[in-house]
C-alpha positions as CSV (number, residue, x, y, z in Angstrom):
1,M,110.0,64.8,96.0
2,R,113.1,64.9,98.2
3,L,113.5,67.3,101.2
4,L,116.8,68.9,102.0
5,Q,118.0,71.2,104.8
6,L,120.0,74.3,103.8
7,S,121.6,76.8,106.1
8,H,122.0,80.4,104.8
9,S,125.7,79.7,104.2
10,D,124.8,76.5,102.3
11,L,122.6,78.7,100.1
12,T,125.3,81.3,99.6
13,R,128.0,78.7,98.7
14,G,125.6,76.8,96.5
15,V,124.8,79.9,94.5
16,E,128.5,80.5,93.9
17,A,129.0,76.8,92.9
18,L,126.1,77.2,90.4
19,R,127.9,79.9,88.5
20,K,130.2,77.1,87.2
21,A,127.4,75.3,85.4
22,F,124.6,77.8,85.0
23,R,123.8,81.3,84.1
24,V,122.2,82.6,87.4
25,E,119.2,85.1,87.4
26,A,117.7,86.3,90.5
27,P,115.7,89.3,92.0
28,L,117.9,92.4,91.9
29,P,117.3,95.7,93.7
30,E,116.5,98.6,91.4
31,R,115.7,101.9,93.1
32,D,112.7,101.2,95.3
33,H,111.7,97.8,93.9
34,F,113.2,94.5,92.6
35,V,113.4,93.1,89.1
36,F,114.8,89.8,87.7
37,G,118.1,89.9,85.9
38,P,121.6,88.2,85.8
39,L,123.1,88.0,89.3
40,P,126.5,89.9,89.1
41,A,129.7,88.1,90.0
42,G,130.3,88.2,93.7
43,A,126.8,89.6,94.6
44,A,124.8,87.9,97.3
45,L,121.4,86.5,96.5
46,D,118.8,88.9,98.0
47,L,115.5,87.2,98.9
48,S,114.0,90.0,100.9
49,A,111.6,91.2,98.1
50,A,108.0,90.3,98.6
51,N,107.9,90.1,94.8
52,T,109.5,91.8,91.9
53,R,107.7,94.7,90.3
54,L,107.8,93.1,86.9
55,S,107.3,89.4,86.8
56,A,109.9,86.8,85.9
57,K,108.4,86.3,82.4
58,S,111.2,88.5,80.9
59,V,113.7,85.9,81.9
60,I,112.2,83.5,79.2
61,Y,110.4,86.0,77.0
62,P,112.4,89.4,76.9
63,A,110.7,92.6,76.5
64,S,112.7,93.1,73.4
65,E,114.3,90.2,71.6
66,K,116.5,90.0,68.4
67,M,115.1,87.2,66.3
68,L,117.0,87.6,62.9
69,R,119.8,89.7,61.5
70,V,120.5,90.8,57.9
71,S,123.3,92.6,56.1
72,L,122.2,95.4,53.9
73,D,125.6,95.9,52.4
74,P,125.2,95.4,48.6
75,A,128.8,94.6,48.4
76,K,128.2,91.3,50.2
77,E,127.1,88.3,48.2
78,D,124.5,87.2,50.7
79,H,123.1,90.6,51.6
80,H,119.3,90.6,52.4
81,V,119.5,87.0,53.6
82,Y,118.3,86.8,57.2
83,R,120.0,84.7,59.7
84,E,119.0,83.7,63.2
85,A,120.4,86.2,65.9
86,D,122.9,84.6,68.2
87,K,121.3,83.4,71.4
88,D,122.6,81.8,74.6
89,Y,120.6,78.6,75.5
90,S,123.1,77.2,77.9
91,P,121.7,76.1,81.3
92,R,120.2,78.8,83.4
93,A,119.2,78.8,87.1
94,V,116.3,81.2,88.0
95,L,116.6,81.7,91.8
96,G,114.0,83.1,94.2
97,I,111.1,83.1,91.7
98,R,107.8,83.2,93.6
99,P,105.3,80.4,93.0
100,C,102.7,82.7,91.2
101,D,105.4,83.6,88.6
102,A,106.5,80.0,88.1
103,R,103.0,78.8,87.7
104,A,102.5,81.6,85.1
105,F,104.9,79.7,82.7
106,T,102.6,76.7,82.8
107,L,99.7,78.9,81.8
108,V,101.6,80.5,79.0
109,K,103.1,77.2,77.6
110,P,99.9,76.1,75.8
111,N,100.2,79.3,73.6
112,F,104.0,79.0,72.7
113,D,104.3,75.2,72.7
114,N,101.4,73.1,71.3
115,R,100.6,70.6,68.7
116,E,100.0,73.3,66.0
117,Y,102.6,75.8,66.9
118,R,105.9,75.8,68.6
119,D,107.7,79.1,69.2
120,P,111.4,78.1,69.1
121,Y,112.6,81.2,71.0
122,W,110.3,80.7,73.9
123,V,110.6,76.9,74.0
124,R,114.4,76.8,73.9
125,S,114.6,79.4,76.5
126,Y,112.1,77.7,78.8
127,E,113.7,74.3,78.5
128,C,117.2,75.5,79.3
129,S,116.0,77.0,82.6
130,T,115.7,75.5,86.0
131,F,113.4,77.3,88.4
132,V,114.1,77.5,92.1
133,G,111.2,79.1,93.9
134,L,110.8,80.8,97.2
135,A,107.6,80.1,99.1
136,C,105.5,83.1,100.3
137,K,105.3,82.9,104.1
138,S,104.0,86.5,104.3
139,P,101.8,87.1,101.1
140,C,100.9,90.6,100.1
141,S,97.4,92.0,100.9
142,T,96.6,92.1,97.1
143,C,97.5,88.4,96.5
144,F,94.6,86.2,95.6
145,C,96.6,83.2,94.3
146,T,94.7,80.5,96.3
147,S,91.4,81.3,94.4
148,A,93.3,81.5,91.1
149,G,94.5,77.8,91.2
150,G,97.8,78.3,93.0
151,G,99.0,79.2,96.5
152,P,101.9,80.6,98.4
153,F,103.6,77.1,98.5
154,D,102.4,76.0,95.0
155,T,105.0,73.9,93.2
156,A,103.6,74.1,89.7
157,G,106.3,75.0,87.2
158,L,109.1,74.7,89.8
159,D,112.0,72.3,90.0
160,V,113.0,73.3,93.6
161,L,110.9,75.1,96.2
162,L,112.7,76.8,99.1
163,A,110.8,77.6,102.4
164,E,112.3,79.6,105.1
165,S,112.5,77.6,108.3
166,G,114.6,78.5,111.4
167,E,118.1,79.5,110.6
168,G,117.8,78.3,107.0
169,F,115.6,76.7,104.5
170,I,113.8,73.5,103.7
171,A,114.3,72.7,100.1
172,Q,111.7,70.5,98.1
173,V,113.5,69.0,95.1
174,L,110.7,68.3,92.7
175,T,112.1,67.3,89.4
176,E,115.2,65.8,87.6
177,K,116.2,69.3,86.7
178,G,116.0,70.1,90.4
179,E,118.1,67.1,91.3
180,A,120.8,68.2,88.8
181,L,120.8,71.8,90.3
182,A,121.0,70.6,93.9
183,A,124.0,68.4,92.9
184,A,125.8,71.2,91.2
185,A,125.2,73.5,94.3
186,G,126.3,70.9,96.7
187,W,123.1,70.7,98.5
188,S,122.8,67.1,99.9
189,A,121.9,67.4,103.6
190,A,118.6,65.6,104.2
191,A,115.9,67.5,106.0
192,P,115.4,66.4,109.7
193,E,112.5,64.2,110.8
194,G,109.3,66.4,110.9
195,A,110.3,68.7,108.1
196,E,107.3,67.5,106.0
197,A,104.9,68.3,108.8
198,A,106.6,71.6,109.4
199,L,106.2,72.4,105.6
200,S,102.5,71.5,105.8
201,A,102.0,73.7,108.8
202,M,103.7,76.6,107.1
203,K,101.7,76.2,103.9
204,A,98.4,76.1,105.9
205,E,99.4,79.3,107.8
206,A,100.4,81.1,104.6
207,D,97.2,80.0,102.8
208,A,95.1,81.4,105.8
209,R,96.8,84.8,105.4
210,I,95.3,85.3,101.9
211,V,91.8,86.7,102.5
212,S,91.4,88.2,99.0
213,R,89.8,86.1,96.4
214,I,88.6,86.1,92.8
215,E,85.2,84.8,91.9
216,T,85.1,82.9,88.6
217,E,83.2,79.7,89.4
218,K,80.2,80.5,87.2
219,I,82.1,82.1,84.2
220,P,82.7,78.8,82.3
221,G,79.0,78.1,82.1
222,K,78.1,81.5,80.6
223,T,78.1,82.0,76.8
224,I,80.7,84.3,75.3
225,L,78.0,86.5,73.6
226,S,76.1,87.1,76.8
227,L,79.2,88.4,78.6
228,F,80.4,90.3,75.5
229,D,77.1,92.2,75.5
230,A,76.9,92.7,79.2
231,P,75.9,96.3,80.1
232,F,78.7,96.8,82.7
233,W,81.7,97.1,80.3
234,D,81.3,100.9,79.6
235,D,81.4,101.6,83.4
236,A,84.2,99.1,83.9
237,A,86.4,100.9,81.4
238,F,85.4,104.4,82.2
239,A,88.5,105.3,84.1
240,C,91.0,103.3,82.0
241,I,93.7,105.4,80.4
242,N,95.0,102.5,78.2
243,C,98.5,102.9,79.7
244,G,99.2,99.1,79.3
245,A,100.7,98.8,82.8
246,C,98.5,95.9,83.7
247,T,99.7,93.9,80.6
248,Y,103.4,94.7,81.1
249,L,103.3,93.8,84.8
250,C,101.2,90.6,84.2
251,P,103.1,87.2,84.3
252,T,100.8,85.6,81.8
253,C,100.3,88.3,79.2
254,W,102.0,87.2,75.9
255,C,101.1,89.7,73.3
256,F,103.9,90.9,71.0
257,D,104.7,92.8,67.8
258,I,107.5,92.1,65.3
259,Q,109.5,95.0,63.7
260,D,112.3,95.3,61.3
261,E,114.9,97.9,62.3
262,A,117.9,99.1,60.1
263,H,121.0,101.1,60.9
264,E,123.5,101.8,58.2
265,N,124.3,98.4,56.6
266,E,122.8,96.2,59.3
267,G,119.2,95.2,60.0
268,V,117.5,93.2,62.8
269,R,114.0,91.7,63.1
270,M,112.9,92.3,66.7
271,R,110.1,90.9,68.9
272,N,108.8,93.4,71.3
273,W,106.1,93.2,74.1
274,D,102.8,94.7,73.0
275,S,99.6,95.3,74.7
276,C,95.9,94.8,73.9
277,M,95.3,98.1,75.7
278,F,96.9,100.1,72.9
279,P,94.9,101.5,70.0
280,L,97.5,100.4,67.5
281,F,97.5,96.8,68.6
282,T,94.6,95.8,66.5
283,L,94.9,98.5,63.8
284,H,94.6,96.9,60.3
285,G,96.6,98.1,57.3
286,S,93.2,99.1,55.8
287,G,92.7,101.6,58.6
288,H,90.0,99.5,60.2
289,N,90.2,98.8,63.9
290,P,87.9,96.1,65.3
291,R,88.6,97.5,68.9
292,P,88.3,101.2,68.2
293,N,87.7,102.4,71.8
294,K,88.8,101.6,75.3
295,T,85.7,99.9,76.2
296,A,86.4,97.2,73.6
297,R,90.0,96.9,74.6
298,V,89.2,96.6,78.4
299,R,86.6,94.0,77.6
300,Q,89.0,92.0,75.5
301,R,91.6,92.0,78.3
302,F,89.2,90.6,80.9
303,M,87.4,88.3,78.6
304,H,90.6,86.7,77.6
305,K,91.8,86.4,81.2
306,L,88.7,85.0,82.6
307,K,86.7,83.4,79.7
308,Y,88.5,82.9,76.4
309,Y,91.6,81.2,77.9
310,G,89.5,78.6,79.8
311,D,87.3,77.9,76.9
312,K,90.2,77.4,74.5
313,Y,92.6,75.5,76.7
314,G,90.2,73.4,78.8
315,G,89.4,75.2,82.0
316,G,91.1,77.6,84.5
317,I,91.8,81.4,84.2
318,H,94.7,83.1,82.6
319,C,95.7,84.7,85.9
320,T,97.8,83.6,88.8
321,G,96.6,86.0,91.4
322,C,99.9,87.8,91.9
323,G,98.0,91.1,92.4
324,R,100.4,93.3,90.4
325,C,97.7,94.7,88.2
326,V,95.6,95.5,91.3
327,T,98.6,97.2,93.1
328,H,99.8,99.3,90.1
329,C,96.8,100.3,88.1
330,P,96.8,104.1,88.2
331,V,93.0,104.3,88.1
332,N,92.3,101.4,90.4
333,I,90.7,99.0,88.0
334,D,90.5,95.7,89.8
335,I,90.3,92.3,88.1
336,R,88.7,90.9,91.2
337,R,85.8,93.4,90.8
338,I,85.4,92.7,87.1
339,A,85.4,89.0,87.7
340,S,82.6,89.3,90.3
341,L,80.6,91.2,87.7
342,M,81.1,88.6,85.1
343,N,80.6,85.8,87.5
344,G,77.3,87.1,88.8
345,Y,75.9,88.5,85.6
346,E,72.7,87.1,84.2
347,P,71.3,88.6,80.9
348,D,67.9,89.2,82.5
349,N,69.3,91.1,85.6
350,A,70.4,94.5,85.8
351,C,74.1,94.7,86.7
352,A,76.1,97.9,87.5
353,L,79.2,98.8,89.3
């Protein structure tokens, strides 16, 4: 790790310099919130957002993505032959990503890049990206990242981490990708003596601001069947309207559907985000649906986040504690409350909301 000192003007000049070697993506204002997207030419980097409404997962894993193209014109010799859709895997700089969203990519990676399966679209997009994070000095009241394995100054998944300090930033350069980005941006001024201690103090202060937590310590020791048959799921799912907001906002949800679409003599194969909250998600061609009601779907979501993922990938939960699902659920279903029920449940004990 190397520490650099950046002024606000250094940051601005650096962003402009990065455009020569990188596609630059950053938080962009959209009505009353922020979303990640390509930073328009000449636009200043806006780091005022506490967090974006949608996570940064769309940078690597778009909500809708063309996978293959096909010509349906019978006059063409190679019609009905699929070809990979054009994609841009040139270097990309993702600026201003919060630590919870950067850490999410490390939790999603075992699904898209493992010994058995390697999703070429996700892997190529991830590998061409360099992540410049922004530490959270004032976390939101719904953040619980410190009990989910991360923290406001967590560096997992990041190449550079910026922390506001005085009239500028202390930059932690964490990886070789980060070094290459810093060089391209022209950031080279070493941080002054005492910067590391200042970072530690800021981190401790930010950690202390997070008072919300998720309780999952006992869940790994419980059997799947005991939790699956727990009596609290009907009550937990009662208010759910299966809108899917929690899954679309979540930085670690990865479910998708693949559809072929045609218009005139052209066709495309699309990959679109999907949601385990939707009735059609598990509907078989035979008409059978193994999750026919909302209780089964709500149970699947929380069991996957808090139990199945850890059992399959060797510990931890499939949640970064960003709090988006808590903030935006229209009927106030709270993952922290469900986790508490799962964590404290014993088959011989009565357990209710």
